[in-house]
N, C-alpha and C positions, 0 to 999 in steps of 0.2 A: 618095420612095425610103425604104425602111426603114433604120433606124440599126443598124449592126452593133455587137455588144457583145463586148468583149474578155474572155476567160476569166479574166484576172487580177482582174477586178472582182467576180467571184462568190466571195466569201470565206465559208467556214463558220465559225461561232462557236458556243460553248457557254455556257449560263447558269451563273453561279457566284454564287449567293445574292443579288447585287445588280446585276450587270452581265453583258453578253454579252462573253465573252473570245474574240477571234478566235484560231483555231488558228494558231500561229506558223509562219512561214516555210514556208507551203504551197508545194509544187511542183505539186500538182494536187488537185482534189477533184471528186466527182461525185455525182449524184442519179439513181437508177434507180427508176422506178415500174412496177408490174405489175398488170394486171387479169386474173384468171383467166377463162377462157371456159368456160361450161357449154353443152354440145351436147346436143340431144335429137332423136330421130327417132320418129315415131309411125306407126301404121297408117292414121291419118286422112289423111296426106299422104305416101304411100310414096315413098322415094327423096329426100325433102327433109330436110335437116338444118337445124334452127333453132339459133341461138346467142344467149345472153344473157350479160351481164357477171356475173361471180361476185365472189369476194373480191378485195380490193385490198391491196397491200402496197408498201413501198418500202424501199430501202437507200441509205445514204450512205457514201461512202468518202473518205478524205483521206490524202495523203502529204506529208511535209515533212521539213525538216532538223531534227534533234534539237538544241534549244538549251536553255540554262539560263534558265528563266523565274523563278527564285527570287532572283536577285541583279542581273541586268543592268538598267541604267536603261531604263525604258520597257517592258521585256519582262514585268514582273510582271502587266501587264494582258492578256498573251497566254497561250495555253494550248499547251503542247508535250507531249511524251511524259510528262514529269514530272507535269503536272497530270492528263492523261488517265489515267495509271496509278492515281491516287487515286479516280477515279470509274468504273473498269473494272467491268463487270458490273452497273451500275446504270442506271436510267432517267434520262436527262438531257433537258433542253429545249435545242433547237438553233435557230439562225437562219442562213439562207443569203441573202446579198445577191443580188438578181436582176439588177441593172443596168437595170431597167425604171423608167420615169418614174412610172407609176401605182401599181405595187405593188413597193415597194423591197425587200421581204424576204418569204421563205417561212419559216414557223415550224412546229415539230412537236416530238414527243417520240420518243425512241428509246433502245434499249438499246445501250450500247457493248459489243459482243460480240466484237470482235477488235482486238487491239493488238499490234503487233510492232515491234521495233527491229532495225536493221542496223548493226552496229558493226565495220566492217572496219578492218584495219590499213593503215598507209601514208598516202597523201595523200587518201584518201576521207573525206568528212565523214560523220558519223553521221546516219542517217535513221530515220524511223519511218513506219508506216502504221496506219490505224485504220478499222474498219468499224462502222457503226451500223445496227441493224435497227429500222425504223420501227414505231411503235405508234400506231394511230389514223390520223387524216387530216392532211394538210398544210394549214395555214391561212394566211390573209393578215393576221390580227390578232395582235399580240403577246400571248401568254397572261400575260405578266408586267407588262403595262401597267397 
């Protein structure tokens, strides 16, 4: 029987000059891959549509609680809105834990193209969300190794 993997194990991290910093206090994160489909129809085979794979792209998203990673013990190794704000609009290297035995991580580069915070009044905690637009392919070998 296949082993089920809990979503809480698949943590997104970003490279920060010498270490991968996990994005702090995630409530969710996701990876979405897309292959465009190219369709063609010719007079050689009327009425038949052939399809081939076209360009490939991917997006990552993350949502979490906004925390202070500049002073809290242990939090300095994490990345929250405060760190992501400093790399917004740039290309970053990311790592996503897979929960798999044979391939523990996926790696890639992406542009941090969307970052938002929600800072409601009252008893609600501050939260943030981020989106990364992939550049190139997802690989299984750490580009920083």
